N, C-alpha and C positions, 0 to 999 in steps of 0.2 A: 550568424554564429550559432552553432549547435550547443545546447546545454548538456552537461555531463553529470554523472552521479557526484563526482568530486565538487563540481560547482554548487550543486544543491546542498551538499553537506555543510557548506560554508554560509548558507543563507539564513537570515532571520525568519521568524514566523511570518512577518508581514511580507517579506520578499517571496516566500514560498506561496503564500495566499495569492499574491499578485500573479505569479507564474501560473498557478492552478487555474485562476479565474480566466486568464487569457488563452489557455490551452484548449484544443479541441478534444472531444471525447476519445477519438482514435478508434482503431479496430479492436474488437474483443480479442484479447490475447489468447495464445495457444502455446502450450509447452512449458518448459522449465524456466523459472526466473531466479535470479540472484536478488536477495532482498537486503535493504539497509533500513533500519528503524531509527527515527530521530525523535528524541524526547527533549523538549525545550531547545528547538533548533537555534543554531548560531551561538550556543553557550559552551563554555568549557565542560560543563556537566554532560552535554550531548556528545562532545568529542571523546570523553572518557567512556560513556555508555555504549556508543555505537559498536566498537569492536567486541565488547563483552556480550551484548545481546546477540550479535551475529555468531560469535564463537560458541555460546552456551545455550541460547534459547530459540532463536528464530532465524532461518537462513533464506527464506523466500517462499514462493508459492509455485505449484504445478497446476496449470490450467488445462482443462479438457473442454475446449470451446464447443465441440459438437454435442456434448452431453450437458453443457451449461453448468458445470461445477468445477471446483478447484479443491486442492488440499494444501495446507500449509506444511512447510518443511521445518520441523522442530528438532531440537536437541543438537549436539555437536555432530550427529550422524545424518542429519537431514531427513529423519523419518517422516513420511507423509501421513499426517494426522490433521484433524480439525477441518472438516469439510464445509464448504460454503456454496450456495447457489450463485450463479452469475447472471445478471440481466442489466439492461439499460433502464435508468430511472433518473429522478430528480436529485441533484446535488443538495446536500444540506449546507454547503458553503455559500452557494450563490443562486440556487434554484435552477441552474442550467442543467443540461443533460450530462450524465456521468455513467460510468460502469459501476454498478453496485455489486458488492460481495457480501451476501446476506447469510448469516449463520443462524438465524432465528429458528429455522425448521430442520437444520441438518446437524446441529451440534448442541449437546446438553451443556457442556462446559463453556461454550462461547456463544450461547443463544442471545446474549445481550449486546453482542458485537456486530457492528455494521461498518464495512469499509466502503470507500468509493475511490475510483482512480480515473485519471485522464492521462493521455499520451502527450508528454511535453517535448519529446524528440523521437525519431524513429526507434522503436523497440525500447523506449524508456518511459516509464509511467510514474507519476507522482500520486501518492495515495494519502487519504485521511482515514484514521481509525477512530471509531466512536464506541464508547461504552454507554449504552442507553442513548441519550441525546448529547452527551458530553464528549467533545473531541479530546482524545488522550494522547495521540501522537501522529506524526507524519511518517510515511515510509516511501521508499523508492523500490521499484521493480525493474530490473534490467534483463532483457531477453536477448 
């Protein structure tokens, strides 16, 4: 059975962590993705916030694999801002390999943010977003 974005939006944090830990790193993504942010996964709060975040604040990421960077799509218009470097590195979730999205050298406003992703199904990535060393949310990228 292939997992979908809809499946993941119904999962608890424990279920998302289990899925993330058992998923392979996958290929470095390339191109435009649609994003879904999940705060307090599996809760009513998350179900209310998901469409608000997507509609008003964050819509996904655009990856440039050959140049090893990405831009986040922000605002209701999907403006490409907030650049990150892309590389393979160690996951802060389990120490295994992950694709790291590092803002520390590319963005003044997001320099304390570090994301990591793994491919949970073809073209579908589950991500973890950290502020400093604290995980603040999960996100899904669909290509």
